[in-house]
Each structure stands twice: as structure tokens, then as C-alpha cells.
C-alpha distance (Angstrom), angle and dihedral (degrees) to the residues before:
residue distance angle dihedral
M1 . . .
V2 3.77 . .
S3 3.79 128.4 .
I4 3.79 119.3 -132.5
I5 3.79 114.6 -146.8
R6 3.79 121.8 172.7
K7 3.79 121.9 -134.1
D8 3.80 90.3 -103.5
G9 3.83 89.3 56.5
W10 3.81 99.6 -111.4
S11 3.80 118.8 131.2
S12 3.81 103.2 -152.6
E13 3.83 93.7 123.1
D14 3.79 90.1 51.9
V15 3.82 91.5 50.0
K16 3.81 92.1 51.3
S17 3.81 91.8 44.7
R18 3.81 93.1 50.8
I19 3.80 92.0 47.2
A20 3.81 90.8 50.6
K21 3.82 91.4 50.3
A22 3.80 91.7 47.2
Q23 3.82 91.1 48.6
G24 3.79 88.4 54.9
I25 3.80 91.7 53.2
F26 3.81 91.6 43.5
S27 3.81 91.3 52.9
L28 3.81 91.2 51.3
L29 3.80 87.7 60.5
I30 3.81 96.4 48.1
K31 3.83 92.1 117.9
A32 3.80 89.7 58.2
W33 3.81 91.8 49.3
K34 3.82 91.7 50.2
N35 3.81 94.2 45.1
R36 3.80 106.6 112.1
K37 3.81 92.9 -168.0
M38 3.81 92.9 61.1
N39 3.79 116.5 93.6
L40 3.85 116.0 -112.7
Q41 3.81 91.8 -126.5
T42 3.81 90.0 54.9
K43 3.80 91.0 51.2
I44 3.80 91.3 50.0
R45 3.79 91.5 48.7
I46 3.82 89.7 51.3
L47 3.81 89.7 48.8
E48 3.82 92.0 49.1
A49 3.82 92.6 45.9
T50 3.80 100.4 44.5
V51 3.80 113.0 21.2
M52 3.79 107.5 28.4
P53 3.84 97.0 53.1
V54 3.81 88.6 60.2
V55 3.80 90.8 55.4
K56 3.79 94.7 40.9
Y57 3.82 98.8 46.9
G58 3.81 106.4 128.9
F59 3.79 93.2 -17.7
E60 3.80 94.0 136.7
A61 3.82 86.8 73.8
W62 3.81 96.3 50.3
A63 3.78 120.7 113.8
L64 3.80 101.4 -142.0
R65 3.73 137.6 -174.5
K66 3.79 117.7 -144.8
A67 3.81 90.9 -103.5
N68 3.81 91.0 60.1
G69 3.79 91.5 48.2
D70 3.80 87.2 51.5
L71 3.84 89.9 52.2
L72 3.80 89.3 55.8
D73 3.80 91.4 49.5
V74 3.81 93.4 46.8
F75 3.80 91.2 50.5
Q76 3.80 90.9 49.7
R77 3.81 93.2 47.8
N78 3.81 91.7 49.4
C79 3.80 89.2 52.6
L80 3.81 91.6 48.3
R81 3.81 91.8 49.1
I82 3.79 91.8 53.5
V83 3.82 92.4 44.9
L84 3.82 90.2 49.3
G85 3.79 91.6 45.4
T86 3.81 94.9 -125.4
R87 3.78 121.6 147.8
P88 3.80 124.6 -133.7
T89 3.80 87.8 -114.8
D90 3.82 91.9 58.9
C91 3.79 110.3 100.1
I92 3.78 100.0 -128.7
S93 3.80 120.0 139.4
N94 3.78 122.9 -124.2
S95 3.79 90.9 -118.0
R96 3.81 89.6 54.4
H97 3.82 90.3 54.6
Y98 3.81 90.6 51.3
E99 3.79 90.3 46.5
K100 3.83 94.1 50.5
C101 3.80 91.0 50.7
G102 3.78 97.2 39.1
S103 3.81 90.7 -121.9
I104 3.76 137.2 132.3
P105 3.83 126.1 -148.4
L106 3.80 114.8 -79.7
S107 3.80 90.8 -125.9
K108 3.82 88.9 61.9
V109 3.81 91.9 44.1
R110 3.81 88.4 52.4
M111 3.79 91.8 51.9
R112 3.81 91.3 49.7
E113 3.82 91.3 49.4
R114 3.79 91.1 46.4
L115 3.81 90.7 53.3
R116 3.81 90.2 47.3
W117 3.82 89.8 51.8
L118 3.81 91.0 48.6
G119 3.80 89.5 49.8
Q120 3.80 89.6 55.1
V121 3.79 90.6 51.7
L122 3.81 91.6 48.3
R123 3.83 91.9 49.6
M124 3.82 91.8 54.4
K125 3.78 117.3 109.9
D126 3.80 112.7 -99.4
C127 3.81 94.4 -104.9
Q128 3.83 92.1 48.3
R129 3.81 91.9 47.2
K130 3.82 92.4 49.4
S131 3.80 90.7 49.6
F132 3.80 91.7 46.7
L133 3.81 92.9 48.3
S134 3.80 93.4 47.0
N135 3.82 89.7 51.6
L136 3.80 89.4 47.4
K137 3.81 90.3 49.8
Q138 3.83 90.5 52.9
V139 3.80 90.7 50.8
V140 3.81 92.3 47.9
H141 3.81 92.6 49.7
G142 3.81 89.5 44.5
W143 3.81 92.0 64.0
G144 3.77 94.6 41.5
G145 3.79 99.6 -101.1
R146 3.79 128.3 129.9
M147 3.74 128.7 -117.9
S148 3.78 122.8 179.4
């Protein structure tokens, strides 16, 4: 998989591309989602093992606007609604869907992963961190961004 980052550093194309790829995988599994004999926990495990990794690949490094974080959450909620078998006309809150599936919004997962990644960088030895940051600076300048 390849990440798409614009020259200004935002990752909106990458977000849309990942969601489109994940939707394709999700639609291939529609028979599993509609299967009433399959346990809900099994469906959620399939969703978490097949669809969500495609969306989440490298997302801790994305520079996102709120609208893109909302796109991730909307995609996830649509998947959860189909897995749960609820219709858009059913009056069930978003938080209830997350609760039933034992999930949290992807935007919050991304923030947690981003903080974990930052923690790894901060725990690096000084020489490793300097090398990492100089390589990062070269990459940033290579695509036309700025890094102070």
C-alpha cells in the first residue's frame, strides 16, 4: 500500500482512497454481514481483521482536518450499522452502535495511535532521534512541505 500526501502535507486523498478500498472489501463480505446465523462477535472480528486494517494502514502519520476524521467515523458507523443489521430509519444513537460492537470511533483510535507513535519517537536515544528527524526533514522538504 502507498500513502498519498499532498504537497501542503494534508492527507485527504489518502483518507478517501483508503475508505474506497475498504468499502470494496466490505462489499465482498456482504453475505457474511447479512448472515443471521453468524454470531455478532464473529462478524465484528471479521470486520476488524479484514476491513479496518485497510483504513488504518499508516494513519498515525496522517495530517487530518476534522472533516477527514469525520469521514473515517462515518465509514466505520455505516459498517457497524450493516453488521448489526440496523436500518437508517431505526433510532439508535452512534454511541449505542459503538457500545454494542465494543468499538470506539476511528478518529479517536487514530489519535491514540498517533500518540503511541510520538511516544516511540520520544523514547529513542538522542542519536537515533536526530537521525530519524533529519530523515523526516528530508522527506518533508522533498514533497514541498515545511518543517521547522
